[in-house]
C-alpha angles and dihedrals in degrees: 000000000000124000090247091053092047090055091046091060098030096102101033134075137199113274094221094055089044090054091048088054089052092052090049088059089053089053092046090060085065087060093057106105092197088070117083113263099244090049087053089053089051091055090054089049090049090049090053094046091048090051091050091054091045090057095043094048113021101029089040092054090048090054090053092049091047089057100037101035110012094168095056112117131211107247091220099053109008090240122143119232089260092052090050090051090051090053092048095049089047092053101045099071092062091052090049091050090051091047091053092051094048094043091053092050093048093048090051089053092049090049088065086065093045096257107132139161096220133198118234089238089065095054123108123235097271092047091049088055091049092053093044090052090051091048095050097042103034110020110031098057091058101039118117110198113194124200117207115196139141091295100033123093121238109252123230110262110216119230112269094351117135120241132182111221132191138191103226134196129189129208090273088057091246112148130222139164124247121201127185121183114224102239115252092205096070131067115279088232142017117232110218125230093267088066093230112066122066142187120218114235094232089058091052090052091046090054094053095039095105089062095058102063101052102183093042137072119224106236096174136354140188144167113251139185131186127210116208134200105268098172098122102163106218090182090065094051118101107226126193118245090252113099089212090058089047093056093044091051092052091051090050091052092049091057090053092057096084093049100058124111122291113251101172137026118197123194127183100226144017113277135189118281091245093053090046093050091052091051090048090057094040095051095033098232133131124246094257089057093064118091124190108212121168090191114095107287092221114036096177088111093071097086092046091050092051090051091051098049117095113272095237089054098050101036096080089045096055136064114275106266114263126196120193114254125243101247112256092223092062121076109220098211096048127084113269093218093058093047092049092048089057096046137356115255129211125202119201109200134240091010090056120049122249088225096096090060091045088051089051092051092047091050090051091051090055103033111104090207092061110094101173144013118198123185142167115223126195104159128006132194114256090247097030117191087191093057092045091052090050089053092050092050090052091049089053090057101263119142102247118186119186119189096202122193107211092179096070097133115257090358096075097106091045092051092048090056092052092045090056092050092048091050092049089055092054101263117141106237121197117191104221128263127300111260095003126081113217104230098159121119111217135139121187123195114192121198134187119202122170090343095307123116122221135171143213111198127192117195122178146174096226142049127281090252121126091200096057091039086071093046106037129059107238142152129234120190119197113190141171091201105142096211092053090047092050090048090049088054088051091048094056091044090053092048091053091054096041090245107155095168099064118156108242125179101183108022123054115220128190145243082060113005108054099051092048091048094050093048090050092050092047089050089055090055092047088059088057093052113189090003089062123100134191127181118177125178114193143134098249145000117206107130108116097213091052090049091050093048092049088049089051090051090050091051088052090056098256114152108236123191115186121188101194120167100190137005113021117173096180116086118215128221098028108152114250091007119049106005091129096048118099121186125201125186123193122197115173146123092316127046108247106232110147120111120212127171119198125181125181134349137267122356094350097054122120123209130191138172117209147178090222131095118204090259130128092243095048097046100036110021107033140064105245135158131219114190125199117233113227103164108098094212094053090046088058091047093054092048089051090055093049092046093051092050094050089053094048111127099168106058102012128100130193119225113234123216090261093058096255122116136238121200115243110239140192135166090254107031117224114213110197093197093051088047092052089052090056102034127054125200091205115106117219106260092221091063106080093211121174125234089256093055091048091050088050092052092048089047090053091050091050090050089053090051091046092049093049094048095049099049087110 
C-alpha cells in the first residue's frame, strides 16, 4: 500500500469492525456485577439478537457485494468485501468465547436465587414424569423427523429456527442424517413445578431423539441453527406507481427472506469431524462459518421467562422500575396547545413520560378548531395509542395524513397491518417515496380559528412508539413557532409530490439539506480555529465527507466532542489528522438514541435536534429532518444533557486511536442515565423564575456533575 493510500485510511476504520466493538460493549454490560443478574442475562440476549441481525443484514450484504462487485473497495479501509468478511469471521470467535464466559457467570449467579436452566439428567423422578408427559402430549404429535440419505432431498432450513440433528447408522452400518425442527408453536422452555428452574424445549427433543428414527442408532447429535442473508434492499426495487402493487411487492420480498443463502451455522457442542463435514455439505457453508456455542442458540426466550417467573423472585434481580416523570414545566390540567403556544416544550425520553404528547394528540382529535393532523411513521408499538388516536381523529372528520414507511427493516409486515387499519378509519396513508426511506419524525397539527391558521409542530429524534419511548433516550420538541409550522406544511406538501429538493429556510431536510447545513456549520468553526467548538451526539458516523470535514476542523484546532453510541468510522487522536477529536460512547440501561448537533459557544452557538445520524444512508439516501432550537431554555437543557454525558464515568468509554475502547473511570463513578432519572431540567411552571435564575440552577447542576466526575 502506497504512502498516499496509508494516509488516506490513517484516521478511519471499517464500519463492520466498529459495530462489532459496539456490540462487545453491550456484552460487557452483562459482565458488570453491579447490574442485577436478570438484567445481565438480558444484555447477553440483546448481544445475541444484535449479532443475528448483523449477520443477516451486514454480512449478507457483503456476500452480495463479493459476488456482484468483487473489486469494490471500502472507502474507510480500502478492503474488498471478501477482505471485510475475512476480518469479521476472524473477530467473531473471540466474541463467542467472551459470551460463553459471561453467560456461565450470570447463570451461576442466578442459580443462587434458584433460577436454573437444567439438564433432563438432573431432574428428579416426578420432574422426569412431568417432562415425559409434556413430550408425549404436546411435542410428539407435531414433530416432523426428516431422514436425509443418499436418496432423500435436503430440506430447507428456515432462518434462525432451531433444529435437532443426528448422525445416524443402521444395522448395515450405513449412515444418514436425521433432522427434527423444534416446533415454533410450543413454548421455548418448560418451567418446572418449583417455578424457578426450567428445561429448554430443544434439550427435551434432544433427549428423545433416539426414539424418532426406529431403524437407526443415534451416533452423535447436536442442536443447530442457520442464519441466512436477509439483506433484501427495498430501496433498489422498482415499484409500480400503484400502492397496491407496492404492498404486494413488499410481501413477496418478505417471503423470500427465509430462502436466501446461509452465511452462518451455529451448533451447540463440538462434534466429530465426519459429522461436521456432512453438515458443511448439507448446509453449504465453509468451515470458518461454523460456530460452536454452548450457550442457548436462540435467547429470545429470556424476556418471556422473566415475565413468567414469580414477581417476588425476579424483583431483586431486575432494575428498580422507573416510570417517566410528567415534566414539571407542563400543567396537567391545562390544554397542551395553549401551553405550547406560550412556550416551546421539550420531552426527554424515557426520563420524561410520553403522556404529554399523547395528550396533545388526543386534544387535537377532539378540538373543533383542528382541521388536520399530518405525521410520519417509521415504527409503531404493537398496541399503539398514537395510531388509535389518529384513527379516532379521522373518524371525527379531521384530515389525517400518515406518511407510512413500509420498508422499516423487520417491521414491514407490522407497518402494513397498521396502514390497513389507519386506511379503514379514514386516514390517508402514503407509502413513502421510491428509493428513499422516510426516517424523519414530525407531526403537524393545523388549526383554523376565526379564519386564521396556526400550527403546533412536534419534531423528534425517535419513533412514535410508546414501548421504545420507555427504553430509548430520545428528544421530542413541541413548538408553536409559526415558521417551523409553515416549513412543516411545505415538507408534507413536498413529500406528497415526491419533491426531495424543497427549498427550506428553517428546517433542514435530507437527502440534501442536513449534510450541507452541517458542513456549513463546521466551516464556520474552522474559521474560528482553536476558539471553535463542535459537540455532536448521534448513534453512528460513517459518511466519508462528514469524516473528512471533522478531520479538517481538528487540523484547524477546533475542539470536537463526539458522543457516538455505535458505529464510529473516524479514529481520534491520530497525529496531524484528528488530534482534537474526542469520542465518547455510552452503553447503559437505556439505549442512547437522541441526536443533538451543537456548533460554537456562547451567543454565536447553533443547536439542532435531528432524526439523522451522520451515516451515508441518513444524509444521502433517506428523508430526515434537523430542526434548529430557538428557545433559550431548551437550548440550556440540551447543553445540560451533553455536558452530563461527557462527564459520565460509569457507563462511558473513550475511543482510543486504534478503534478500541477504554472505560472512563473515577473514584466515585458518575452515571449520566441514573442522574437523569433523579434530576429533571424542567422548571416548575408555577415558579415564575427569570432566565437568570434558570441559568443559575443549570449552572448548579453542571457544578454537581463536574464535582462528581472529578472526584478522582
